[in-house]
N, C-alpha and C positions, 0 to 999 in steps of 0.2 A: 819206309824208304825207297826210291825207285832208285839205283844206284845209275849215275853218271847219265841217266836218262835212256835206259835199254828199253827197245821191245817188249811190253808187257801184254797179260793174255788174264782175262778172268774164266770162271770156268766154265758161262757161255764158249767164250773161243778157243776155250779147250777142246770141248765136245764138237765143236766145227772142225778142230782142227782134224779130231783126230777121223770124224768121217760120221758122226751117229750123233744119234737124237742126242737132249739131256736128260732127259728119262733113262733112257741108256744108261747111257753113260754115268749115272747114279746109281743104277741097279749093277750093272756088269765092271766097271770100272774105276770109280771113285775111290773105289778105299787101296786097291793099290799104289793110286797113283799119288793117294793123300801119303800112304808110306813114304814113298820115295821121294817125291817134289813137294820142298814146303814151301809155305807163298812168303811173299816181301814183308821184310822189321813193318811191321807197324800199319802193315794193310786190313784193314776190315773193314765189313759190307761193302764191295765186294772183296772176298779176299782176291789175290793179282797172283798173277807168278810170269819170271822171267819167261820170256818167250825160246832163248834158246835152250831150257832147260826143260821146258814143256816139247819140244824140238827132238831133243836125244833121248827122253824116255821115251816118247813116243818109236824112236825110231830103237829102243831098246839099248840105245847106247847109254857110256858116263855120264853124267851131269857134269856142266863146266864149271867150275867155280864163277861165282857173285865176284867183281870186284870187290875189294876191301878197303879200311878207312876212310877220311872223310874226302869228297870233290866238290869243287865248287856249282859241279852242273846235276849233283845228285839232287832229285824230286823227290822233297818233303810232304808230307800232309801237316795240315796247322795244327798240330800240338806238336810235332814235332820242327814245326819254324820257329813257334814258338818256345821250345825248350832251348834254343838253338839262338832266338832273340833276346829271350829273359823275360818274357813275355806271354801274356796269357793267348789261350789259341781266338781266344774273341774275338782280343787285339790286332790279332793277324789279319782272319776277317773282316773286323773293322775297318783296318789300314786298309784294305786292299779295295772295299769299297771306297772309302774317302780319298782316293788315292795318293797315300802317304806310302803307299807301298804297290808293287806290280802287282797285278788283277788275278796271275800263277796262270800255270794249265791247266786245262779242264782235260781228264781222264776219267777214266771207267764211273761216270757218276759224281766225281769227286775232284774237290778242287786241289792244285800241289804248288807250291811252291821252290822255288831255287836254294838250295843251300847259302849259294852267295849271296841273293837277295833277304835271307834270314840276318847271316853275319851281318850284312848295310845297315838292316831294318836296328839293331844291337846296338850300335850306337847314341841314338836318337833319342830324346825323351818323349816317352808318349802326352799323345797333343790330347787326352781328353779331362774333361774337369768332373769332378765327381769325389765321390769320397777318395780320401788319403788312403793307401795302402796303412795299414797297421794300424788307422784310425784308433783310438781308445773310448772315446766318448760312443755312450751305451745306450745314448738315451732316444726311445723310441721313438719313430717318425709320426705323429698323428697324423691319421686319416680323417678326410675330412667325414661327418657324421652322416649316417645313411638318409636321406629325408622319408623314407620311406618307417624309417624306424623312429623319428622325428614325427611326423605324422600316428602312428601306434600306440607312441607314447603320447600324446595330443590325446586321443581316442580313449584311452585305459584313464585319464584324469577327471574326462567328462562323465564316463560312468561312475568314477568314485566323487564325483561331485552331485552323481543323479540329473545329470543333462543329457546322457543320451544311453540307449545300447547296448551290453556287452555284444562283442563281435568275436563270430568263430573264425580259426584259420582256417577254415572251407570260405567262408566270406573273404577275408583277406586274402586269398589265394585267388578267388576269381578278379576280387578288383585291381589287383598288381599284375595278375594275368603270369603269375608262379606256381609251382607245387606247393601241395601242402608243406610237406617240410621245412620250403623255404619260408613258408608263411609262419610257422610253430617256430621259425629261428628268429624272424621279424619281430615273432612277440616277447621271445625271450629277450634281447637283445632292449627291445624296451621295457622292458620292468627293471633291468638292468641299469639302463641307462636313466629310471625312474629314482632309483636306489643310490644313487650314484650323486642326483643332484640335489 
């Protein structure tokens, strides 16, 4: 969370502000910095820091405290916005893409939403079709059989009837343009399909 839209820096920005290269920063300064300045809550990849706290640390001054308590202008990650809205992070991202929620703000290579937008989203029903949350049907979804499995099974039946010669995994791999291991899997699935029929 970025409190109330405050200016932020990632570690590259911190090194630049200190006037050193990233590698020099990591070697000489990062350990002391990490002990004194904590990343903003919820930030990861990249870790981000409050600019005022970074400036205070670099100047050797006490760190200012961050604003506390929720505020409508706080910037939240998709996970944090989802927690406020009572939906999954993936739904926040999907809503933003589909125009059901604002697109958020880009900072440090990721997207952020205001707390106000997340709160507004909380009162609306999800508009996606699909499995209902908490559905009890445990019937596995049937996947169509790979045509290659059917073809390999047909070859095996022709071999048993004496109408064809056996094929090797290497021959199947070449025929289908797959690895030998994948060809072996196709043969095993074909055997299993024949046993079940």
